[in-house]
MARMITI-252862 format. One line per 3 residues: number of its first residue (from 1); for each residue x, y, z of N, C-alpha, C, O. Coordinates in steps of 0.05 Angstrom, whole numbers. Layout:
// residues N
NUM = X,Y,Z,X,Y,Z,X,Y,Z,X,Y,Z ~ ...
This chain:
// residues 288
1 = 46,-403,223,33,-400,249,15,-376,248,24,-354,240 ~ -10,-378,256,-28,-356,255,-33,-346,283,-43,-361,301 ~ -27,-321,288,-33,-308,314,-49,-283,310,-50,-273,288
4 = -61,-273,331,-76,-248,329,-74,-232,354,-75,-242,376 ~ -70,-206,350,-68,-188,373,-84,-163,368,-85,-154,345 ~ -97,-152,388,-112,-128,386,-96,-105,398,-88,-108,421
7 = -92,-84,383,-74,-63,393,-90,-39,402,-110,-32,389 ~ -82,-26,423,-97,-3,434,-94,21,416,-75,25,401 ~ -114,39,418,-113,65,405,-95,83,421,-91,79,445
10 = -85,104,408,-68,123,422,-70,150,408,-81,152,386 ~ -58,170,420,-59,197,409,-41,199,384,-22,184,381 ~ -48,217,366,-31,222,343,-6,236,351,-6,254,368
13 = 16,229,337,39,246,338,36,267,317,17,266,301 ~ 54,286,316,51,308,296,53,297,268,69,279,263 ~ 37,307,250,37,299,222,53,318,206,49,343,208
16 = 71,308,190,87,326,173,71,335,149,61,319,133 ~ 67,361,147,52,373,125,70,372,100,94,375,101 ~ 56,369,77,71,371,52,78,400,48,61,418,51
19 = 103,406,41,113,433,38,133,433,15,140,412,4 ~ 144,456,9,165,457,-11,189,440,-3,201,427,-19 ~ 195,441,23,218,425,33,212,395,29,230,380,22
22 = 187,386,35,180,358,31,182,350,2,192,329,-5 ~ 172,368,-16,173,361,-44,201,359,-54,206,345,-74 ~ 220,372,-41,248,369,-50,259,341,-44,280,334,-55
25 = 245,325,-28,253,298,-23,246,279,-46,255,257,-47 ~ 229,289,-64,221,272,-87,244,264,-104,262,281,-110 ~ 245,239,-112,264,229,-132,248,215,-153,225,207,-149
28 = 261,211,-176,247,199,-199,266,179,-213,290,182,-213 ~ 254,158,-224,269,140,-242,250,134,-265,226,137,-263 ~ 261,124,-287,246,118,-311,246,88,-316,267,75,-313
31 = 223,78,-323,221,50,-330,198,45,-349,176,56,-346 ~ 204,30,-370,184,24,-391,170,49,-401,146,50,-405 ~ 186,70,-405,176,94,-418,162,114,-401,152,134,-411
34 = 161,110,-374,148,129,-357,166,138,-334,184,123,-326 ~ 160,161,-323,175,171,-300,159,165,-275,135,171,-273 ~ 172,154,-255,159,145,-230,172,159,-206,196,161,-204
37 = 155,169,-188,164,184,-165,168,166,-141,152,147,-137 ~ 189,171,-125,193,156,-100,207,174,-80,218,195,-88 ~ 207,166,-55,223,179,-34,238,157,-19,229,134,-17
40 = 262,165,-9,280,146,4,292,159,28,309,177,25 ~ 283,151,52,291,165,77,298,144,98,287,122,99 ~ 317,152,115,324,135,138,346,115,131,356,114,108
43 = 354,99,152,376,80,149,367,54,163,351,54,181 ~ 379,32,153,373,6,164,361,-12,143,365,-7,119 ~ 348,-34,151,336,-52,131,317,-37,113,301,-20,121
46 = 318,-43,87,302,-29,67,273,-40,69,268,-64,69 ~ 254,-21,70,226,-27,70,212,-10,49,214,14,49 ~ 199,-23,30,186,-10,7,156,-10,12,144,-31,16
49 = 144,14,12,116,18,19,99,24,-6,106,41,-22 ~ 77,9,-9,60,10,-33,32,18,-25,19,4,-9 ~ 22,40,-35,-4,51,-28,-27,37,-43,-22,20,-61
52 = -51,43,-35,-75,32,-47,-86,49,-70,-74,69,-78 ~ -109,41,-81,-121,54,-104,-129,83,-97,-140,88,-75 ~ -124,101,-116,-130,130,-115,-112,144,-95,-115,168,-91
55 = -93,130,-82,-75,142,-62,-47,145,-74,-43,141,-98 ~ -28,153,-58,-1,156,-67,18,155,-43,9,147,-21 ~ 43,162,-46,63,158,-25,58,176,0,69,171,21
58 = 40,196,-2,33,211,21,18,194,41,16,201,65 ~ 8,171,32,-6,152,50,11,146,74,0,140,96 ~ 37,147,72,55,137,93,69,160,108,89,156,121
61 = 58,184,106,70,207,120,71,203,151,88,214,164 ~ 53,187,162,53,182,190,71,159,199,76,155,222 ~ 81,144,179,98,121,185,128,130,183,144,121,199
64 = 134,146,164,162,153,159,176,165,183,197,155,191 ~ 165,187,194,180,199,217,182,181,241,200,183,257 ~ 163,162,244,162,144,267,182,121,264,191,110,284
67 = 188,113,239,203,88,234,230,92,221,245,73,220 ~ 235,116,211,260,119,196,285,118,213,308,117,203 ~ 282,119,240,305,116,257,316,88,256,339,83,263
70 = 299,68,248,307,40,248,307,27,220,321,7,216 ~ 292,39,202,289,27,175,293,47,153,288,71,157 ~ 303,38,131,304,54,107,277,54,94,268,33,83
73 = 264,76,94,236,79,86,235,88,56,240,111,50 ~ 228,70,39,226,76,10,196,74,3,183,53,6 ~ 185,96,-8,157,95,-15,154,105,-44,167,124,-53
76 = 136,92,-58,134,95,-87,106,105,-94,86,95,-83 ~ 104,124,-112,79,129,-126,76,108,-147,91,109,-167 ~ 58,88,-144,55,68,-164,48,80,-191,36,101,-192
79 = 55,66,-212,49,76,-239,20,85,-242,2,70,-236 ~ 17,110,-251,-10,121,-256,-23,134,-232,-46,143,-234 ~ -8,135,-209,-19,147,-185,-1,170,-175,23,170,-181
82 = -12,188,-161,3,210,-150,17,226,-172,4,235,-190 ~ 43,229,-170,59,243,-190,74,225,-209,92,234,-223 ~ 68,199,-208,80,180,-227,63,180,-253,39,181,-252
85 = 77,179,-275,64,178,-301,54,150,-307,57,131,-291 ~ 43,146,-331,34,120,-340,6,113,-331,-8,129,-319 ~ -2,89,-337,-28,79,-331,-27,56,-311,-10,38,-314
88 = -43,56,-290,-42,34,-271,-44,7,-283,-60,2,-301 ~ -27,-12,-273,-27,-39,-284,-11,-57,-265,12,-51,-258 ~ -24,-78,-255,-11,-96,-236,14,-108,-247,35,-110,-234
91 = 13,-117,-272,37,-129,-285,60,-109,-285,83,-116,-280 ~ 54,-84,-292,75,-63,-292,84,-57,-264,108,-51,-260 ~ 66,-58,-244,75,-54,-216,98,-73,-209,118,-64,-198
94 = 95,-98,-215,116,-118,-208,142,-111,-223,163,-112,-211 ~ 140,-104,-248,164,-97,-263,176,-71,-252,201,-68,-251 ~ 159,-52,-245,169,-26,-234,184,-31,-207,204,-18,-202
97 = 173,-49,-191,186,-54,-165,214,-66,-170,234,-59,-157 ~ 216,-85,-189,242,-96,-196,261,-75,-206,285,-75,-199 ~ 251,-57,-222,268,-35,-234,277,-16,-212,300,-7,-212
100 = 259,-10,-192,267,8,-171,289,-6,-153,308,7,-145 ~ 285,-31,-148,306,-46,-132,333,-45,-147,353,-41,-134 ~ 332,-49,-173,357,-47,-188,369,-19,-188,393,-16,-184
103 = 352,1,-190,360,29,-190,374,36,-164,394,51,-163 ~ 363,25,-142,374,31,-115,395,11,-106,406,14,-84 ~ 400,-9,-121,419,-30,-114,410,-47,-91,427,-56,-75
106 = 384,-52,-89,373,-69,-68,372,-98,-77,360,-104,-97 ~ 384,-116,-61,382,-144,-67,360,-157,-50,348,-177,-58 ~ 354,-146,-26,333,-157,-9,319,-133,4,330,-112,8
109 = 294,-138,10,278,-116,23,253,-128,36,246,-151,31 ~ 240,-112,52,214,-118,62,193,-102,46,200,-80,37 ~ 169,-113,43,148,-100,28,124,-95,45,115,-113,60
112 = 113,-71,44,88,-64,57,68,-56,35,74,-37,21 ~ 46,-70,32,26,-63,12,-1,-59,24,-11,-76,39 ~ -13,-37,18,-40,-30,28,-61,-34,7,-59,-22,-15
115 = -82,-50,13,-105,-54,-5,-96,-63,-33,-85,-84,-35 ~ -100,-47,-53,-91,-55,-80,-61,-58,-80,-50,-75,-95 ~ -47,-43,-64,-18,-46,-62,-10,-73,-51,13,-82,-56
118 = -28,-86,-35,-22,-113,-25,-21,-133,-48,-6,-152,-47 ~ -37,-129,-69,-36,-146,-93,-8,-144,-105,4,-165,-112 ~ 2,-120,-108,28,-116,-121,50,-129,-103,69,-141,-114
121 = 48,-125,-77,68,-136,-59,69,-166,-60,91,-178,-62 ~ 46,-179,-60,45,-208,-61,54,-218,-88,69,-238,-90 ~ 46,-205,-110,55,-213,-137,85,-212,-139,97,-229,-151
124 = 97,-191,-128,126,-189,-129,139,-211,-113,159,-222,-121 ~ 128,-217,-89,139,-238,-72,137,-265,-86,154,-282,-83 ~ 115,-270,-100,111,-295,-114,131,-297,-137,141,-319,-143
127 = 136,-275,-151,154,-275,-174,183,-276,-166,199,-289,-180 ~ 191,-263,-144,219,-262,-136,221,-267,-106,229,-249,-91 ~ 215,-291,-97,215,-296,-68,241,-292,-54,242,-285,-31
130 = 264,-296,-68,290,-293,-56,296,-264,-48,314,-259,-32 ~ 282,-245,-61,287,-217,-56,271,-205,-32,277,-183,-24 ~ 252,-220,-22,233,-209,-2,237,-223,25,233,-247,27
133 = 246,-207,44,250,-218,71,224,-222,85,221,-242,99 ~ 205,-204,82,180,-206,96,160,-188,82,167,-170,67 ~ 134,-193,88,112,-179,76,93,-168,98,89,-181,118
136 = 83,-144,94,61,-133,110,38,-128,90,42,-111,72 ~ 16,-141,93,-7,-138,76,-29,-124,92,-40,-136,111 ~ -35,-100,84,-53,-82,100,-80,-81,85,-82,-70,63
139 = -101,-91,98,-128,-91,86,-129,-104,59,-141,-93,41 ~ -117,-128,56,-116,-140,29,-143,-149,19,-160,-157,35 ~ -148,-147,-7,-172,-159,-19,-167,-189,-22,-146,-200,-14
142 = -186,-203,-34,-182,-231,-42,-161,-231,-64,-167,-222,-87 ~ -137,-240,-59,-115,-238,-78,-118,-256,-102,-103,-253,-122 ~ -136,-275,-101,-139,-294,-123,-165,-289,-139,-173,-305,-155
145 = -177,-266,-134,-202,-259,-148,-199,-231,-159,-186,-214,-146 ~ -211,-226,-182,-211,-199,-193,-237,-184,-185,-240,-160,-191 ~ -255,-197,-171,-279,-184,-161,-272,-165,-138,-253,-170,-123
148 = -286,-143,-136,-280,-123,-116,-305,-109,-108,-325,-107,-123 ~ -304,-98,-83,-327,-81,-75,-325,-53,-87,-342,-36,-82 ~ -304,-48,-102,-301,-22,-116,-314,-25,-144,-305,-41,-160
151 = -336,-10,-149,-351,-13,-174,-338,2,-197,-347,24,-205 ~ -316,-9,-208,-301,5,-229,-317,12,-254,-315,33,-265 ~ -334,-7,-262,-350,-2,-286,-369,22,-282,-372,40,-299
154 = -381,23,-259,-398,46,-252,-382,72,-251,-391,93,-261 ~ -358,71,-240,-342,95,-238,-333,105,-266,-332,129,-271 ~ -327,86,-283,-320,94,-311,-343,107,-324,-340,128,-338
157 = -367,97,-321,-391,109,-333,-395,137,-321,-403,156,-335 ~ -391,140,-295,-395,166,-282,-375,186,-293,-382,209,-297 ~ -350,178,-296,-329,196,-307,-336,205,-335,-334,228,-342
160 = -345,186,-352,-352,193,-379,-376,212,-380,-376,230,-397 ~ -395,208,-362,-419,225,-363,-415,252,-349,-426,272,-358 ~ -400,252,-327,-400,276,-310,-372,287,-304,-369,308,-292
163 = -351,272,-311,-324,281,-306,-312,269,-281,-325,257,-265 ~ -286,274,-278,-270,261,-257,-278,272,-229,-277,258,-209 ~ -286,297,-228,-293,309,-202,-319,296,-191,-322,293,-167
166 = -337,288,-209,-361,273,-200,-353,247,-187,-365,238,-167 ~ -334,233,-199,-324,208,-187,-312,214,-159,-318,200,-140 ~ -296,235,-157,-283,241,-131,-304,246,-110,-301,236,-87
169 = -325,260,-117,-346,265,-97,-359,239,-87,-363,236,-63 ~ -364,221,-105,-376,195,-97,-357,177,-82,-364,164,-63 ~ -331,177,-92,-311,160,-79,-306,169,-50,-301,152,-33
172 = -308,195,-45,-304,205,-17,-325,193,2,-320,193,26 ~ -347,184,-9,-369,173,8,-368,143,10,-384,131,25 ~ -350,130,-4,-349,101,-4,-338,91,22,-322,104,35
175 = -348,67,32,-339,57,58,-308,54,60,-297,57,81 ~ -295,48,38,-266,44,39,-250,69,43,-227,68,50 ~ -263,92,39,-249,118,43,-256,132,69,-249,155,73
178 = -272,119,86,-281,132,110,-260,130,133,-253,107,141 ~ -252,152,143,-234,152,167,-251,154,192,-270,169,193 ~ -243,139,212,-255,141,238,-242,164,254,-255,176,272
181 = -217,170,248,-204,192,261,-216,219,255,-225,223,232 ~ -217,236,274,-227,264,270,-203,283,267,-207,307,265 ~ -179,272,267,-155,290,265,-156,305,238,-156,292,217
184 = -157,331,239,-160,346,213,-137,342,194,-141,344,170 ~ -113,338,204,-90,334,186,-91,308,172,-84,306,148 ~ -100,287,186,-103,261,173,-124,263,151,-121,252,129
187 = -146,276,157,-167,280,137,-158,296,113,-165,291,90 ~ -142,317,119,-132,333,97,-112,317,79,-112,321,55 ~ -97,300,92,-79,283,76,-94,265,57,-86,263,34
190 = -115,252,67,-131,235,49,-144,251,27,-144,243,4 ~ -155,274,34,-167,291,13,-147,300,-8,-154,300,-32 ~ -122,306,0,-102,314,-19,-96,292,-39,-92,297,-62
193 = -94,267,-29,-88,245,-46,-110,239,-66,-105,234,-90 ~ -135,240,-57,-158,236,-75,-159,258,-96,-164,252,-119 ~ -154,283,-88,-154,305,-107,-132,302,-127,-135,312,-150
196 = -110,290,-119,-86,287,-137,-89,263,-156,-75,262,-176 ~ -106,244,-149,-110,220,-165,-117,228,-194,-138,241,-198 ~ -101,220,-214,-106,229,-241,-127,213,-256,-137,222,-277
199 = -135,190,-246,-158,176,-258,-153,163,-285,-172,160,-300 ~ -128,157,-291,-123,147,-318,-136,120,-323,-143,113,-346 ~ -139,104,-302,-152,78,-305,-182,80,-308,-196,60,-314
202 = -194,104,-303,-222,108,-307,-227,123,-333,-249,120,-345 ~ -208,140,-341,-212,156,-365,-208,141,-391,-218,149,-412 ~ -194,118,-389,-189,102,-413,-203,75,-410,-208,66,-388
205 = -208,61,-433,-220,34,-431,-202,15,-416,-178,20,-415 ~ -213,-5,-403,-196,-25,-388,-176,-37,-407,-182,-44,-430 ~ -151,-40,-397,-130,-53,-413,-136,-83,-415,-145,-95,-396
208 = -129,-95,-438,-133,-124,-440,-114,-138,-421,-92,-129,-416 ~ -124,-161,-410,-107,-176,-391,-84,-189,-406,-88,-202,-427 ~ -60,-185,-396,-36,-196,-408,-32,-225,-399,-39,-232,-376
211 = -22,-241,-417,-15,-268,-409,8,-267,-389,28,-252,-393 ~ 7,-282,-368,28,-281,-347,33,-310,-337,15,-326,-338 ~ 56,-315,-328,62,-341,-316,43,-346,-292,36,-328,-278
214 = 36,-371,-288,20,-378,-265,36,-374,-240,57,-385,-237 ~ 26,-357,-221,42,-351,-197,42,-376,-179,26,-394,-181 ~ 62,-376,-161,63,-397,-141,38,-396,-124,28,-375,-117
217 = 27,-419,-117,4,-419,-99,10,-406,-73,33,-406,-64 ~ -11,-395,-60,-6,-381,-35,7,-399,-14,23,-390,2 ~ -1,-424,-14,11,-443,6,41,-446,2,54,-455,21
220 = 51,-439,-21,80,-442,-26,96,-417,-18,120,-417,-18 ~ 81,-395,-11,95,-370,-3,102,-372,26,85,-368,43 ~ 127,-378,32,136,-382,59,148,-357,72,159,-358,94
223 = 146,-335,58,156,-310,68,140,-302,93,116,-302,93 ~ 154,-295,115,139,-285,138,121,-262,131,130,-242,118 ~ 96,-263,139,76,-244,130,60,-235,154,50,-251,170
226 = 56,-208,156,38,-196,176,14,-186,160,17,-170,142 ~ -10,-195,168,-35,-186,156,-48,-167,176,-54,-174,198 ~ -52,-142,167,-61,-121,184,-89,-111,174,-93,-109,150
229 = -107,-106,193,-132,-93,186,-143,-79,211,-137,-86,233 ~ -161,-60,206,-173,-45,228,-196,-61,240,-208,-78,227 ~ -202,-55,265,-224,-69,278,-251,-60,268,-271,-72,275
232 = -252,-40,251,-277,-32,237,-274,-35,207,-288,-21,192 ~ -257,-52,198,-254,-59,169,-280,-72,159,-295,-83,175 ~ -285,-70,133,-309,-82,122,-308,-113,126,-287,-125,127
235 = -332,-125,127,-333,-153,131,-319,-169,109,-307,-189,114 ~ -322,-159,84,-310,-174,62,-279,-173,64,-266,-193,58 ~ -268,-151,73,-239,-149,75,-229,-166,99,-208,-179,98
238 = -244,-166,121,-236,-183,144,-237,-212,136,-218,-227,143 ~ -257,-220,121,-259,-248,112,-236,-254,94,-224,-276,96 ~ -229,-236,76,-206,-241,57,-180,-243,73,-164,-260,67
241 = -176,-225,93,-152,-226,109,-149,-252,124,-128,-263,125 ~ -171,-260,137,-170,-285,153,-166,-310,135,-151,-328,143 ~ -178,-310,112,-174,-332,93,-145,-333,84,-133,-355,81
244 = -134,-310,78,-106,-308,70,-87,-318,92,-68,-333,87 ~ -92,-309,116,-76,-318,139,-76,-348,143,-56,-360,150 ~ -99,-360,137,-102,-389,140,-86,-404,119,-79,-427,124
247 = -81,-392,96,-68,-406,74,-38,-402,74,-23,-419,64 ~ -29,-379,84,0,-374,84,14,-388,107,5,-386,130 ~ 35,-403,102,47,-419,123,59,-403,146,60,-412,169
250 = 68,-379,140,83,-363,161,69,-336,164,82,-315,164 ~ 43,-336,168,27,-312,171,19,-307,200,14,-326,215 ~ 17,-282,207,6,-274,233,-11,-249,227,-9,-237,206
253 = -28,-242,247,-47,-220,243,-44,-199,264,-35,-205,287 ~ -50,-174,258,-52,-153,277,-77,-137,271,-80,-127,249 ~ -95,-134,290,-119,-119,287,-115,-92,301,-110,-92,325
256 = -117,-70,286,-111,-44,297,-137,-31,307,-157,-29,293 ~ -137,-23,332,-161,-12,345,-169,15,333,-152,30,323 ~ -195,20,335,-206,46,327,-199,54,298,-192,77,292
259 = -199,34,280,-191,38,253,-210,25,233,-222,4,239 ~ -212,37,210,-227,25,188,-207,14,167,-189,-1,174 ~ -212,21,142,-195,10,120,-167,22,119,-150,12,105
262 = -163,45,133,-137,58,132,-126,61,160,-125,84,170 ~ -118,40,173,-108,42,201,-82,59,203,-77,69,224 ~ -67,61,181,-43,77,182,-49,107,186,-33,122,197
265 = -73,115,179,-83,142,183,-100,144,208,-99,164,223 ~ -117,124,212,-136,125,235,-121,122,262,-128,137,281 ~ -102,104,264,-88,99,289,-59,94,283,-50,71,285
268 = -44,115,276,-16,111,267,2,99,289,20,83,283 ~ -3,106,314,15,96,334,11,66,338,30,51,341 ~ -14,57,339,-19,28,340,-9,13,316,3,-8,318
271 = -13,25,293,-4,13,267,27,11,267,38,-9,261 ~ 40,34,274,69,34,273,81,14,293,101,2,287 ~ 69,12,316,79,-7,336,78,-36,325,97,-51,329
274 = 56,-43,313,53,-70,302,73,-75,279,86,-96,278 ~ 76,-56,261,93,-60,238,123,-59,248,139,-76,238 ~ 130,-42,266,157,-41,276,165,-68,289,187,-78,283
277 = 147,-78,306,154,-104,319,158,-126,299,177,-142,302 ~ 141,-127,278,144,-148,258,169,-144,242,185,-163,238 ~ 174,-120,232,198,-115,216,224,-120,232,244,-129,221
280 = 224,-113,257,247,-117,274,255,-147,275,278,-154,276 ~ 235,-164,275,240,-193,276,248,-204,249,262,-224,248 ~ 239,-192,227,241,-206,201,256,-191,179,266,-204,160
283 = 259,-165,181,273,-151,159,303,-155,162,314,-155,184 ~ 316,-158,139,345,-163,139,360,-139,149,353,-116,143 ~ 381,-143,166,396,-121,178,416,-110,159,440,-112,164
286 = 407,-97,138,425,-85,118,423,-55,120,402,-45,129 ~ 443,-41,111,443,-12,111,449,-2,82,454,-19,64 ~ 449,24,79,454,35,52,482,26,42,489,33,19
């Protein structure tokens, strides 16, 4: 069933700054030879949050304090991002998610994936549907295409010629990184994540594509799914989101007001309200 709602904008609640106390919340596990960072806060149904490209678990700083009263908020630095070691790889993302679930003793969970993280969330749901109660796909790309509005070949050339900081300067101007919010703390959070991005997928040649089992077609994914995007999202992402909603049997949509590609930062209260309502209906009522 496909539905759509437009959510109002609202004032920001306080943003938790990264501090020594916050860094003490970091936990690590090892999988396939690398150390991966995660945080695990709150009680209730387990919800695992996956950030987008060049970002990390700080992406969800505005969601954790708002939702941890009802949900167990687990957020991961995907392989090769933030403070996690290794090189970014979608195949490894799926394996890393399975390893983290095993490490934490999770048999079922909800998944929230933002942008590139939506690819990982969907791939995990296709590979292990019995483990996923529901999905939130935030600003998803076309999940069945490797084409992207992110010019990776150009960025690799830029890094080789001028270094990683030249890439960061250009990436800060890309439409996908533009915040509509003027809140200085939200902007500082985004800047900190881009500055922390280690760029391993730009500094090294592209990895060869690994052979993988053919995933289940999207029409076979019956997991309840919320597709979220901002009302100022790019036309290509809106088209991808709407096409995805039309193909998934149990999908609904939420359009977050006054938001671009990062509604969790642009309008956290509207975003949190939409996600909370969906998770309340569909996440399994399990505790630690």
